[in-house]
C-alpha atoms as a printed R data frame, in Angstrom:
    type eleno elety resid chain resno       x      y       z
1   ATOM     1    CA   MET     A     1   0.304  0.122   0.486
2   ATOM     2    CA   LYS     A     2   2.690  2.340   1.264
3   ATOM     3    CA   LYS     A     3   4.539  1.483  -2.581
4   ATOM     4    CA   LEU     A     4   1.307  2.635  -4.323
5   ATOM     5    CA   LEU     A     5   0.885  5.235  -2.613
6   ATOM     6    CA   LEU     A     6   4.449  6.637  -3.094
7   ATOM     7    CA   LEU     A     7   4.472  5.955  -6.878
8   ATOM     8    CA   SER     A     8   1.328  7.546  -7.168
9   ATOM     9    CA   LEU     A     9   2.631 10.722  -5.265
10  ATOM    10    CA   LEU     A    10   5.569 10.738  -7.429
11  ATOM    11    CA   LEU     A    11   3.423 10.251 -10.791
12  ATOM    12    CA   LEU     A    12   1.256 13.232  -9.512
13  ATOM    13    CA   MET     A    13   5.045 14.934  -8.882
14  ATOM    14    CA   LEU     A    14   5.972 13.692 -12.624
15  ATOM    15    CA   GLN     A    15   3.433 15.849 -14.314
16  ATOM    16    CA   ALA     A    16   3.339 19.707 -11.619
17  ATOM    17    CA   CYS     A    17   6.946 19.172 -13.591
18  ATOM    18    CA   TYR     A    18   5.621 19.697 -17.587
19  ATOM    19    CA   TYR     A    19   5.963 22.742 -19.255
20  ATOM    20    CA   GLU     A    20   4.880 24.461 -22.217
21  ATOM    21    CA   ASP     A    21   7.815 26.171 -24.511
22  ATOM    22    CA   TRP     A    22   4.941 28.984 -25.978
23  ATOM    23    CA   TYR     A    23   3.107 31.591 -25.633
24  ATOM    24    CA   TYR     A    24   0.851 33.742 -27.189
25  ATOM    25    CA   ASP     A    25   1.083 37.101 -26.339
26  ATOM    26    CA   PRO     A    26  -1.305 38.499 -29.566
27  ATOM    27    CA   PRO     A    27  -1.256 42.199 -29.393
28  ATOM    28    CA   SER     A    28  -4.200 45.080 -28.765
29  ATOM    29    CA   ALA     A    29  -6.575 45.261 -31.818
30  ATOM    30    CA   TYR     A    30  -6.545 49.477 -30.746
31  ATOM    31    CA   LYS     A    31  -4.396 51.179 -32.527
32  ATOM    32    CA   PRO     A    32  -2.957 54.553 -30.394
33  ATOM    33    CA   VAL     A    33  -3.944 58.644 -31.413
34  ATOM    34    CA   LEU     A    34  -0.820 60.559 -30.910
35  ATOM    35    CA   MET     A    35  -1.173 63.961 -29.974
36  ATOM    36    CA   GLU     A    36   3.099 66.018 -29.859
37  ATOM    37    CA   ARG     A    37   2.820 67.673 -26.433
38  ATOM    38    CA   GLU     A    38   2.933 70.966 -27.564
39  ATOM    39    CA   VAL     A    39  -0.110 70.698 -29.525
40  ATOM    40    CA   LEU     A    40  -1.543 69.404 -25.846
41  ATOM    41    CA   GLU     A    41  -0.450 72.545 -24.420
42  ATOM    42    CA   ASN     A    42  -2.041 74.320 -26.364
43  ATOM    43    CA   SER     A    43  -5.575 71.638 -27.187
44  ATOM    44    CA   ILE     A    44  -7.962 72.098 -24.386
45  ATOM    45    CA   LYS     A    45 -10.499 75.193 -25.877
46  ATOM    46    CA   LEU     A    46 -13.741 76.491 -24.319
47  ATOM    47    CA   LEU     A    47 -16.185 75.464 -27.562
48  ATOM    48    CA   PRO     A    48 -19.982 75.878 -28.243
49  ATOM    49    CA   PRO     A    49 -22.274 72.478 -26.988
50  ATOM    50    CA   GLN     A    50 -21.832 69.473 -28.517
51  ATOM    51    CA   PRO     A    51 -24.190 66.582 -28.097
52  ATOM    52    CA   ILE     A    52 -23.452 63.970 -25.822
53  ATOM    53    CA   GLU     A    53 -22.572 60.380 -27.082
54  ATOM    54    CA   ASN     A    54 -20.555 58.946 -24.356
55  ATOM    55    CA   TYR     A    55 -20.408 59.982 -21.297
56  ATOM    56    CA   GLY     A    56 -18.993 59.624 -18.016
57  ATOM    57    CA   LYS     A    57 -18.707 61.028 -14.579
58  ATOM    58    CA   ILE     A    58 -21.496 63.683 -14.242
59  ATOM    59    CA   TYR     A    59 -20.387 66.329 -11.765
60  ATOM    60    CA   THR     A    60 -22.761 68.942  -9.795
61  ATOM    61    CA   LYS     A    61 -21.198 72.450  -9.048
62  ATOM    62    CA   ASP     A    62 -23.866 75.197  -7.685
63  ATOM    63    CA   LYS     A    63 -26.574 74.887 -10.558
64  ATOM    64    CA   LEU     A    64 -24.459 73.434 -13.290
65  ATOM    65    CA   LEU     A    65 -23.439 70.292 -14.675
66  ATOM    66    CA   TYR     A    66 -20.775 69.127 -15.511
67  ATOM    67    CA   ILE     A    67 -20.534 65.753 -17.762
68  ATOM    68    CA   ASN     A    68 -17.995 64.681 -18.568
69  ATOM    69    CA   GLU     A    69 -17.322 62.883 -22.490
70  ATOM    70    CA   PHE     A    70 -15.129 59.823 -21.887
71  ATOM    71    CA   GLN     A    71 -11.268 61.172 -24.118
72  ATOM    72    CA   ARG     A    72 -12.577 63.647 -25.280
73  ATOM    73    CA   GLY     A    73 -13.887 66.909 -22.766
74  ATOM    74    CA   VAL     A    74 -16.328 68.685 -20.509
75  ATOM    75    CA   HIS     A    75 -19.862 69.254 -21.138
76  ATOM    76    CA   ILE     A    76 -21.657 72.296 -19.360
77  ATOM    77    CA   ILE     A    77 -25.068 72.745 -18.167
78  ATOM    78    CA   ASP     A    78 -27.398 74.615 -16.767
79  ATOM    79    CA   ASN     A    79 -29.637 73.076 -14.867
80  ATOM    80    CA   SER     A    80 -30.725 75.681 -12.534
81  ATOM    81    CA   ASN     A    81 -34.308 74.475 -14.496
82  ATOM    82    CA   PRO     A    82 -34.030 70.911 -13.910
83  ATOM    83    CA   SER     A    83 -37.297 69.471 -16.044
84  ATOM    84    CA   SER     A    84 -35.137 71.896 -19.113
85  ATOM    85    CA   PRO     A    85 -31.586 72.301 -18.381
86  ATOM    86    CA   LYS     A    86 -29.409 74.391 -21.322
87  ATOM    87    CA   ALA     A    87 -26.564 73.057 -22.163
88  ATOM    88    CA   LEU     A    88 -24.037 76.409 -22.062
89  ATOM    89    CA   ALA     A    89 -20.598 75.269 -23.289
90  ATOM    90    CA   PHE     A    90 -18.249 72.795 -24.322
91  ATOM    91    CA   ILE     A    91 -14.490 72.252 -22.844
92  ATOM    92    CA   SER     A    92 -12.685 70.470 -25.286
93  ATOM    93    CA   ILE     A    93  -9.500 68.433 -23.522
94  ATOM    94    CA   PRO     A    94  -8.311 65.463 -25.463
95  ATOM    95    CA   GLY     A    95  -7.871 62.540 -23.300
96  ATOM    96    CA   ASN     A    96  -9.780 63.356 -20.222
97  ATOM    97    CA   VAL     A    97 -11.308 60.659 -18.474
98  ATOM    98    CA   ASP     A    98 -12.160 62.317 -15.000
99  ATOM    99    CA   ILE     A    99 -12.701 65.580 -13.514
100 ATOM   100    CA   SER     A   100 -13.208 67.368  -9.777
101 ATOM   101    CA   ILE     A   101 -14.251 71.243  -8.675
102 ATOM   102    CA   LYS     A   102 -13.023 72.472  -5.731
103 ATOM   103    CA   ASN     A   103 -12.858 76.413  -5.265
104 ATOM   104    CA   ASN     A   104 -14.328 77.334  -8.720
105 ATOM   105    CA   ILE     A   105 -11.189 74.947  -9.946
106 ATOM   106    CA   ILE     A   106 -12.147 72.058 -12.207
107 ATOM   107    CA   TYR     A   107  -9.018 70.191 -12.232
108 ATOM   108    CA   ALA     A   108  -8.911 67.624 -15.803
109 ATOM   109    CA   ASP     A   109  -6.494 64.854 -16.980
110 ATOM   110    CA   ASN     A   110  -5.991 66.256 -20.028
111 ATOM   111    CA   ALA     A   111  -3.793 62.848 -21.261
112 ATOM   112    CA   THR     A   112  -0.751 62.642 -18.983
113 ATOM   113    CA   ASP     A   113  -1.228 66.339 -17.350
114 ATOM   114    CA   LEU     A   114  -3.087 67.793 -14.432
115 ATOM   115    CA   VAL     A   115  -4.993 70.622 -15.211
116 ATOM   116    CA   ALA     A   116  -6.310 73.546 -13.363
117 ATOM   117    CA   LEU     A   117  -9.069 74.980 -15.224
118 ATOM   118    CA   LYS     A   118 -11.225 78.563 -14.473
119 ATOM   119    CA   TYR     A   119 -14.465 78.999 -16.076
120 ATOM   120    CA   ASP     A   120 -15.913 81.824 -14.982
121 ATOM   121    CA   GLY     A   121 -19.957 81.383 -17.704
122 ATOM   122    CA   ALA     A   122 -18.150 83.909 -20.457
123 ATOM   123    CA   ASN     A   123 -13.639 82.311 -20.791
124 ATOM   124    CA   LEU     A   124 -11.999 78.972 -20.067
125 ATOM   125    CA   SER     A   125  -7.706 80.342 -18.878
126 ATOM   126    CA   GLU     A   126  -5.978 77.471 -17.648
127 ATOM   127    CA   VAL     A   127  -4.998 78.655 -14.123
128 ATOM   128    CA   ASP     A   128  -1.996 75.400 -13.522
129 ATOM   129    CA   ARG     A   129  -0.745 72.450 -15.679
130 ATOM   130    CA   ASN     A   130   2.013 69.407 -13.685
131 ATOM   131    CA   ARG     A   131   2.956 67.405 -16.562
132 ATOM   132    CA   ASN     A   132   3.651 63.829 -16.431
133 ATOM   133    CA   VAL     A   133   1.596 63.037 -13.319
134 ATOM   134    CA   PHE     A   134  -0.987 60.183 -15.160
135 ATOM   135    CA   PRO     A   135   0.793 56.631 -17.345
136 ATOM   136    CA   GLU     A   136  -0.299 56.955 -20.677
137 ATOM   137    CA   PRO     A   137  -3.547 55.063 -21.097
138 ATOM   138    CA   GLY     A   138  -4.033 51.906 -21.952
139 ATOM   139    CA   PRO     A   139  -5.579 49.512 -25.082
140 ATOM   140    CA   PRO     A   140  -9.080 48.895 -23.882
141 ATOM   141    CA   ASP     A   141  -8.992 45.534 -24.387
142 ATOM   142    CA   GLY     A   142  -5.670 45.285 -22.180
143 ATOM   143    CA   LEU     A   143  -4.312 43.184 -24.653
144 ATOM   144    CA   ARG     A   144  -0.846 43.572 -25.575
145 ATOM   145    CA   VAL     A   145   0.850 47.005 -26.853
146 ATOM   146    CA   GLU     A   146   3.307 46.360 -30.162
147 ATOM   147    CA   ASP     A   147   6.844 47.988 -30.024
148 ATOM   148    CA   ILE     A   148   6.012 49.813 -32.798
149 ATOM   149    CA   TYR     A   149   4.183 51.797 -30.431
150 ATOM   150    CA   SER     A   150   6.617 51.977 -27.325
151 ATOM   151    CA   LYS     A   151   7.490 55.251 -26.289
152 ATOM   152    CA   GLN     A   152  11.075 54.499 -27.557
153 ATOM   153    CA   ASN     A   153   9.723 53.223 -31.316
154 ATOM   154    CA   ARG     A   154   7.441 56.522 -32.593
155 ATOM   155    CA   PRO     A   155   8.087 59.242 -33.026
156 ATOM   156    CA   GLU     A   156   9.553 62.365 -29.634
157 ATOM   157    CA   ASN     A   157   7.603 64.164 -27.755
158 ATOM   158    CA   THR     A   158   4.404 62.349 -28.598
159 ATOM   159    CA   ILE     A   159   1.723 60.939 -25.992
160 ATOM   160    CA   ILE     A   160  -0.777 58.653 -26.560
161 ATOM   161    CA   ILE     A   161  -4.356 60.965 -25.611
162 ATOM   162    CA   LYS     A   162  -6.484 57.672 -26.860
163 ATOM   163    CA   TRP     A   163  -6.843 54.625 -28.707
164 ATOM   164    CA   GLU     A   164  -9.304 53.431 -31.343
165 ATOM   165    CA   LYS     A   165  -9.781 49.983 -33.437
166 ATOM   166    CA   ARG     A   166  -8.158 49.705 -35.713
């Protein structure tokens, strides 16, 4: 009985030594959209209202709604009459995923940068910018980024702002 148990244990241990010498790591089905650093730093613009297509976080401050448009920017809506909200403006912020507001300053990510913006109802101004606070976004499917899109293989001073399906 002991010999049978010992033989079974030995066979079980040998089975655990099986090694598969190949591993397939598929590339992402997405390709990055790149923007030069200088263009990124001048990309934030106050625009007329835009249609909401892919909304994210909704932030309320006083009687305004700030609705994040995933990777595009922020919609500003007057909600003083909730039964009839009125679109006021759109802040174009490439690579934007999240916003927050404190003391009338809008904090938003502009791809890898953290920007502080002041909106007074008619004008928008950039109060501060902290570069490279956030990592570049990865592909939405979480798969491998091809070498041609790695930082060392793409044009100098470019930043990934979003990913598009190939």
